[in-house]
A tleap script that builds the chain and sets N, CA, C and O, in Angstrom:
source leaprc.protein.ff14SB
mol = sequence {
  NMET GLU LEU THR THR HIE THR SER LEU GLY
  GLY ALA ASP SER SER LEU ARG ALA ALA LEU
  GLU HIE SER ALA VAL ARG LYS GLN PHE GLY
  THR PRO ILE PHE ASP PHE GLN ASN THR GLN
  PHE GLU LEU ALA GLU MET ALA GLY ARG LEU
  ASN ALA SER ARG LEU MET VAL ARG GLN ALA
  ALA ARG MET LEU ASP GLU LYS SER PRO SER
  ALA VAL ALA PHE CYS ALA CMET
}
set mol.1.N position { -0.730 -2.268 -10.828 }
set mol.1.CA position { -1.152 -1.606 -9.613 }
set mol.1.C position { -0.459 -0.259 -9.448 }
set mol.1.O position { -1.093 0.718 -9.050 }
set mol.2.N position { 0.805 -0.199 -9.741 }
set mol.2.CA position { 1.568 1.020 -9.512 }
set mol.2.C position { 1.025 2.185 -10.335 }
set mol.2.O position { 0.862 3.284 -9.805 }
set mol.3.N position { 0.743 1.967 -11.616 }
set mol.3.CA position { 0.241 3.030 -12.471 }
set mol.3.C position { -1.115 3.512 -11.972 }
set mol.3.O position { -1.365 4.716 -11.929 }
set mol.4.N position { -1.987 2.590 -11.597 }
set mol.4.CA position { -3.307 2.957 -11.097 }
set mol.4.C position { -3.196 3.779 -9.827 }
set mol.4.O position { -3.902 4.774 -9.667 }
set mol.5.N position { -2.325 3.374 -8.932 }
set mol.5.CA position { -2.155 4.090 -7.678 }
set mol.5.C position { -1.662 5.506 -7.925 }
set mol.5.O position { -2.198 6.460 -7.361 }
set mol.6.N position { -0.640 5.647 -8.768 }
set mol.6.CA position { -0.126 6.983 -9.062 }
set mol.6.C position { -1.182 7.828 -9.759 }
set mol.6.O position { -1.304 9.024 -9.492 }
set mol.7.N position { -1.944 7.206 -10.653 }
set mol.7.CA position { -2.992 7.932 -11.346 }
set mol.7.C position { -4.056 8.393 -10.367 }
set mol.7.O position { -4.516 9.532 -10.442 }
set mol.8.N position { -4.453 7.519 -9.450 }
set mol.8.CA position { -5.478 7.877 -8.464 }
set mol.8.C position { -4.996 8.986 -7.535 }
set mol.8.O position { -5.730 9.935 -7.262 }
set mol.9.N position { -3.769 8.864 -7.051 }
set mol.9.CA position { -3.229 9.912 -6.182 }
set mol.9.C position { -3.042 11.215 -6.947 }
set mol.9.O position { -3.283 12.298 -6.412 }
set mol.10.N position { -2.615 11.107 -8.187 }
set mol.10.CA position { -2.459 12.305 -9.012 }
set mol.10.C position { -3.797 12.982 -9.267 }
set mol.10.O position { -3.898 14.208 -9.235 }
set mol.11.N position { -4.818 12.179 -9.518 }
set mol.11.CA position { -6.156 12.732 -9.723 }
set mol.11.C position { -6.686 13.397 -8.465 }
set mol.11.O position { -7.306 14.459 -8.528 }
set mol.12.N position { -6.442 12.773 -7.331 }
set mol.12.CA position { -6.874 13.348 -6.058 }
set mol.12.C position { -6.135 14.656 -5.785 }
set mol.12.O position { -6.730 15.627 -5.317 }
set mol.13.N position { -4.839 14.675 -6.080 }
set mol.13.CA position { -4.045 15.894 -5.885 }
set mol.13.C position { -4.554 17.008 -6.795 }
set mol.13.O position { -4.693 18.152 -6.361 }
set mol.14.N position { -4.830 16.680 -8.043 }
set mol.14.CA position { -5.352 17.680 -8.983 }
set mol.14.C position { -6.711 18.198 -8.534 }
set mol.14.O position { -6.997 19.390 -8.646 }
set mol.15.N position { -7.546 17.298 -8.026 }
set mol.15.CA position { -8.870 17.706 -7.543 }
set mol.15.C position { -8.754 18.655 -6.355 }
set mol.15.O position { -9.481 19.644 -6.264 }
set mol.16.N position { -7.844 18.348 -5.460 }
set mol.16.CA position { -7.648 19.221 -4.297 }
set mol.16.C position { -7.150 20.591 -4.736 }
set mol.16.O position { -7.629 21.617 -4.252 }
set mol.17.N position { -6.200 20.606 -5.643 }
set mol.17.CA position { -5.685 21.899 -6.136 }
set mol.17.C position { -6.781 22.707 -6.830 }
set mol.17.O position { -6.881 23.920 -6.644 }
set mol.18.N position { -7.601 22.022 -7.631 }
set mol.18.CA position { -8.703 22.700 -8.324 }
set mol.18.C position { -9.712 23.247 -7.315 }
set mol.18.O position { -10.222 24.355 -7.483 }
set mol.19.N position { -10.000 22.474 -6.269 }
set mol.19.CA position { -10.938 22.929 -5.237 }
set mol.19.C position { -10.399 24.146 -4.505 }
set mol.19.O position { -11.146 25.076 -4.200 }
set mol.20.N position { -9.100 24.140 -4.222 }
set mol.20.CA position { -8.488 25.294 -3.557 }
set mol.20.C position { -8.577 26.543 -4.430 }
set mol.20.O position { -8.927 27.621 -3.950 }
set mol.21.N position { -8.258 26.390 -5.709 }
set mol.21.CA position { -8.324 27.536 -6.630 }
set mol.21.C position { -9.759 28.034 -6.767 }
set mol.21.O position { -10.011 29.238 -6.729 }
set mol.22.N position { -10.694 27.104 -6.925 }
set mol.22.CA position { -12.095 27.486 -7.099 }
set mol.22.C position { -12.633 28.184 -5.856 }
set mol.22.O position { -13.370 29.165 -5.960 }
set mol.23.N position { -12.266 27.679 -4.683 }
set mol.23.CA position { -12.793 28.284 -3.452 }
set mol.23.C position { -12.255 29.692 -3.224 }
set mol.23.O position { -12.874 30.486 -2.516 }
set mol.24.N position { -11.116 30.002 -3.816 }
set mol.24.CA position { -10.563 31.354 -3.687 }
set mol.24.C position { -11.259 32.335 -4.639 }
set mol.24.O position { -11.303 33.538 -4.382 }
set mol.25.N position { -11.800 31.805 -5.740 }
set mol.25.CA position { -12.414 32.657 -6.758 }
set mol.25.C position { -13.932 32.763 -6.581 }
set mol.25.O position { -14.508 33.836 -6.756 }
set mol.26.N position { -14.566 31.657 -6.237 }
set mol.26.CA position { -16.029 31.606 -6.113 }
set mol.26.C position { -16.469 32.400 -4.901 }
set mol.26.O position { -15.926 32.250 -3.806 }
set mol.27.N position { -17.475 33.256 -5.118 }
set mol.27.CA position { -17.967 34.085 -4.017 }
set mol.27.C position { -19.423 33.759 -3.707 }
set mol.27.O position { -20.224 33.459 -4.592 }
set mol.28.N position { -19.727 33.828 -2.436 }
set mol.28.CA position { -21.097 33.688 -1.954 }
set mol.28.C position { -21.316 34.783 -0.929 }
set mol.28.O position { -20.517 34.936 -0.005 }
set mol.29.N position { -22.381 35.542 -1.078 }
set mol.29.CA position { -22.665 36.672 -0.196 }
set mol.29.C position { -21.511 37.679 -0.213 }
set mol.29.O position { -21.237 38.336 0.791 }
set mol.30.N position { -20.838 37.794 -1.365 }
set mol.30.CA position { -19.751 38.750 -1.524 }
set mol.30.C position { -18.432 38.333 -0.905 }
set mol.30.O position { -17.492 39.128 -0.861 }
set mol.31.N position { -18.345 37.106 -0.429 }
set mol.31.CA position { -17.146 36.617 0.237 }
set mol.31.C position { -16.651 35.361 -0.462 }
set mol.31.O position { -17.460 34.495 -0.796 }
set mol.32.N position { -15.335 35.232 -0.697 }
set mol.32.CA position { -14.834 33.976 -1.272 }
set mol.32.C position { -15.216 32.798 -0.369 }
set mol.32.O position { -15.114 32.890 0.854 }
set mol.33.N position { -15.655 31.695 -0.980 }
set mol.33.CA position { -16.113 30.577 -0.155 }
set mol.33.C position { -14.975 29.970 0.656 }
set mol.33.O position { -15.226 29.247 1.620 }
set mol.34.N position { -13.742 30.248 0.287 }
set mol.34.CA position { -12.611 29.773 1.075 }
set mol.34.C position { -12.640 30.344 2.496 }
set mol.34.O position { -12.129 29.723 3.428 }
set mol.35.N position { -13.231 31.514 2.655 }
set mol.35.CA position { -13.275 32.159 3.963 }
set mol.35.C position { -14.294 31.527 4.908 }
set mol.35.O position { -14.295 31.824 6.102 }
set mol.36.N position { -15.160 30.660 4.386 }
set mol.36.CA position { -16.154 30.012 5.239 }
set mol.36.C position { -15.524 28.833 5.964 }
set mol.36.O position { -14.766 28.059 5.381 }
set mol.37.N position { -15.848 28.711 7.231 }
set mol.37.CA position { -15.237 27.681 8.071 }
set mol.37.C position { -15.487 26.277 7.535 }
set mol.37.O position { -14.582 25.442 7.555 }
set mol.38.N position { -16.696 26.001 7.056 }
set mol.38.CA position { -16.999 24.658 6.563 }
set mol.38.C position { -16.158 24.323 5.331 }
set mol.38.O position { -15.700 23.190 5.182 }
set mol.39.N position { -15.956 25.289 4.462 }
set mol.39.CA position { -15.129 25.051 3.273 }
set mol.39.C position { -13.704 24.738 3.696 }
set mol.39.O position { -13.090 23.814 3.161 }
set mol.40.N position { -13.175 25.483 4.636 }
set mol.40.CA position { -11.821 25.234 5.122 }
set mol.40.C position { -11.720 23.851 5.754 }
set mol.40.O position { -10.728 23.146 5.567 }
set mol.41.N position { -12.753 23.468 6.502 }
set mol.41.CA position { -12.766 22.146 7.126 }
set mol.41.C position { -12.764 21.047 6.059 }
set mol.41.O position { -12.007 20.082 6.166 }
set mol.42.N position { -13.602 21.188 5.038 }
set mol.42.CA position { -13.686 20.171 3.988 }
set mol.42.C position { -12.369 20.067 3.207 }
set mol.42.O position { -11.925 18.963 2.888 }
set mol.43.N position { -11.756 21.189 2.904 }
set mol.43.CA position { -10.474 21.175 2.185 }
set mol.43.C position { -9.376 20.550 3.039 }
set mol.43.O position { -8.537 19.805 2.532 }
set mol.44.N position { -9.383 20.851 4.319 }
set mol.44.CA position { -8.396 20.246 5.226 }
set mol.44.C position { -8.610 18.738 5.311 }
set mol.44.O position { -7.642 17.978 5.357 }
set mol.45.N position { -9.853 18.304 5.333 }
set mol.45.CA position { -10.170 16.874 5.367 }
set mol.45.C position { -9.674 16.189 4.086 }
set mol.45.O position { -9.100 15.101 4.136 }
set mol.46.N position { -9.901 16.835 2.950 }
set mol.46.CA position { -9.412 16.294 1.678 }
set mol.46.C position { -7.893 16.162 1.690 }
set mol.46.O position { -7.349 15.138 1.277 }
set mol.47.N position { -7.219 17.190 2.158 }
set mol.47.CA position { -5.751 17.175 2.194 }
set mol.47.C position { -5.243 16.084 3.126 }
set mol.47.O position { -4.268 15.402 2.811 }
set mol.48.N position { -5.891 15.918 4.257 }
set mol.48.CA position { -5.482 14.889 5.208 }
set mol.48.C position { -5.654 13.485 4.649 }
set mol.48.O position { -4.792 12.627 4.839 }
set mol.49.N position { -6.758 13.248 3.963 }
set mol.49.CA position { -6.986 11.929 3.365 }
set mol.49.C position { -5.998 11.647 2.236 }
set mol.49.O position { -5.532 10.520 2.076 }
set mol.50.N position { -5.688 12.672 1.465 }
set mol.50.CA position { -4.707 12.496 0.393 }
set mol.50.C position { -3.340 12.148 0.978 }
set mol.50.O position { -2.662 11.249 0.482 }
set mol.51.N position { -2.942 12.848 2.016 }
set mol.51.CA position { -1.660 12.576 2.658 }
set mol.51.C position { -1.631 11.166 3.245 }
set mol.51.O position { -0.629 10.462 3.116 }
set mol.52.N position { -2.714 10.755 3.884 }
set mol.52.CA position { -2.790 9.406 4.449 }
set mol.52.C position { -2.675 8.352 3.354 }
set mol.52.O position { -2.015 7.330 3.541 }
set mol.53.N position { -3.311 8.597 2.218 }
set mol.53.CA position { -3.232 7.649 1.098 }
set mol.53.C position { -1.809 7.530 0.572 }
set mol.53.O position { -1.332 6.435 0.274 }
set mol.54.N position { -1.140 8.671 0.463 }
set mol.54.CA position { 0.252 8.639 0.004 }
set mol.54.C position { 1.134 7.832 0.958 }
set mol.54.O position { 1.980 7.049 0.528 }
set mol.55.N position { 0.924 8.034 2.242 }
set mol.55.CA position { 1.714 7.308 3.233 }
set mol.55.C position { 1.440 5.813 3.190 }
set mol.55.O position { 2.357 5.010 3.366 }
set mol.56.N position { 0.194 5.432 2.959 }
set mol.56.CA position { -0.137 4.007 2.851 }
set mol.56.C position { 0.543 3.374 1.645 }
set mol.56.O position { 1.040 2.251 1.730 }
set mol.57.N position { 0.568 4.090 0.522 }
set mol.57.CA position { 1.228 3.574 -0.678 }
set mol.57.C position { 2.722 3.415 -0.428 }
set mol.57.O position { 3.315 2.405 -0.808 }
set mol.58.N position { 3.325 4.401 0.205 }
set mol.58.CA position { 4.763 4.317 0.490 }
set mol.58.C position { 5.080 3.182 1.448 }
set mol.58.O position { 6.086 2.492 1.284 }
set mol.59.N position { 4.224 2.982 2.450 }
set mol.59.CA position { 4.456 1.897 3.386 }
set mol.59.C position { 4.302 0.545 2.689 }
set mol.59.O position { 5.087 -0.370 2.939 }
set mol.60.N position { 3.309 0.411 1.827 }
set mol.60.CA position { 3.125 -0.845 1.089 }
set mol.60.C position { 4.332 -1.117 0.197 }
set mol.60.O position { 4.793 -2.255 0.108 }
set mol.61.N position { 4.843 -0.087 -0.461 }
set mol.61.CA position { 6.021 -0.258 -1.320 }
set mol.61.C position { 7.237 -0.669 -0.506 }
set mol.61.O position { 8.020 -1.519 -0.929 }
set mol.62.N position { 7.391 -0.059 0.667 }
set mol.62.CA position { 8.514 -0.414 1.532 }
set mol.62.C position { 8.391 -1.872 1.983 }
set mol.62.O position { 9.387 -2.594 2.028 }
set mol.63.N position { 7.191 -2.299 2.312 }
set mol.63.CA position { 6.981 -3.681 2.734 }
set mol.63.C position { 7.284 -4.657 1.600 }
set mol.63.O position { 7.836 -5.733 1.828 }
set mol.64.N position { 6.922 -4.275 0.386 }
set mol.64.CA position { 7.255 -5.120 -0.771 }
set mol.64.C position { 8.763 -5.199 -0.963 }
set mol.64.O position { 9.307 -6.275 -1.210 }
set mol.65.N position { 9.439 -4.058 -0.851 }
set mol.65.CA position { 10.899 -4.034 -1.001 }
set mol.65.C position { 11.585 -4.903 0.049 }
set mol.65.O position { 12.593 -5.552 -0.229 }
set mol.66.N position { 11.031 -4.907 1.252 }
set mol.66.CA position { 11.616 -5.691 2.338 }
set mol.66.C position { 11.147 -7.142 2.338 }
set mol.66.O position { 11.530 -7.938 3.196 }
set mol.67.N position { 10.302 -7.468 1.349 }
set mol.67.CA position { 9.745 -8.824 1.228 }
set mol.67.C position { 9.050 -9.271 2.506 }
set mol.67.O position { 9.209 -10.409 2.949 }
set mol.68.N position { 8.293 -8.378 3.080 }
set mol.68.CA position { 7.526 -8.650 4.290 }
set mol.68.C position { 6.424 -9.676 3.995 }
set mol.68.O position { 5.769 -9.579 2.957 }
set mol.69.N position { 6.208 -10.640 4.869 }
set mol.69.CA position { 5.169 -11.638 4.655 }
set mol.69.C position { 3.756 -11.043 4.552 }
set mol.69.O position { 2.887 -11.625 3.904 }
set mol.70.N position { 3.530 -9.908 5.176 }
set mol.70.CA position { 2.206 -9.299 5.136 }
set mol.70.C position { 2.074 -8.214 4.061 }
set mol.70.O position { 1.079 -7.489 4.034 }
set mol.71.N position { 3.059 -8.100 3.188 }
set mol.71.CA position { 3.046 -7.053 2.167 }
set mol.71.C position { 1.870 -7.186 1.222 }
set mol.71.O position { 1.233 -6.186 0.889 }
set mol.72.N position { 1.571 -8.385 0.785 }
set mol.72.CA position { 0.472 -8.568 -0.167 }
set mol.72.C position { -0.850 -8.145 0.457 }
set mol.72.O position { -1.651 -7.462 -0.181 }
set mol.73.N position { -1.079 -8.547 1.699 }
set mol.73.CA position { -2.321 -8.147 2.374 }
set mol.73.C position { -2.383 -6.642 2.556 }
set mol.73.O position { -3.449 -6.043 2.419 }
set mol.74.N position { -1.248 -6.024 2.865 }
set mol.74.CA position { -1.245 -4.574 3.047 }
set mol.74.C position { -1.484 -3.853 1.731 }
set mol.74.O position { -2.149 -2.818 1.702 }
set mol.75.N position { -0.955 -4.385 0.653 }
set mol.75.CA position { -1.155 -3.773 -0.663 }
set mol.75.C position { -2.611 -3.851 -1.112 }
set mol.75.O position { -3.064 -3.030 -1.910 }
set mol.76.N position { -3.335 -4.828 -0.605 }
set mol.76.CA position { -4.739 -4.997 -0.984 }
set mol.76.C position { -5.653 -3.971 -0.315 }
set mol.76.O position { -6.818 -3.852 -0.697 }
set mol.77.N position { -5.156 -3.234 0.665 }
set mol.77.CA position { -5.994 -2.267 1.370 }
set mol.77.C position { -6.324 -1.100 0.476 }
set mol.77.O position { -7.023 -0.179 0.896 }
savepdb mol mol.pdb
quit
């Protein structure tokens, strides 16, 4: 589970970084797409979900370390 989780979070992080770089270079109507409000909203949403996922993994790991009775159920999320 640990390797898969790190791989998934790493892939998501790489995707977000690639999207940020691409949006700064790609132009539409002579303007970088990063300057469009919808693009900024979508990138912010991606970043927020990635951060939430990282926090969930850390909380699950902490629950496992503390041998919490609900750790297994939380890890399954």
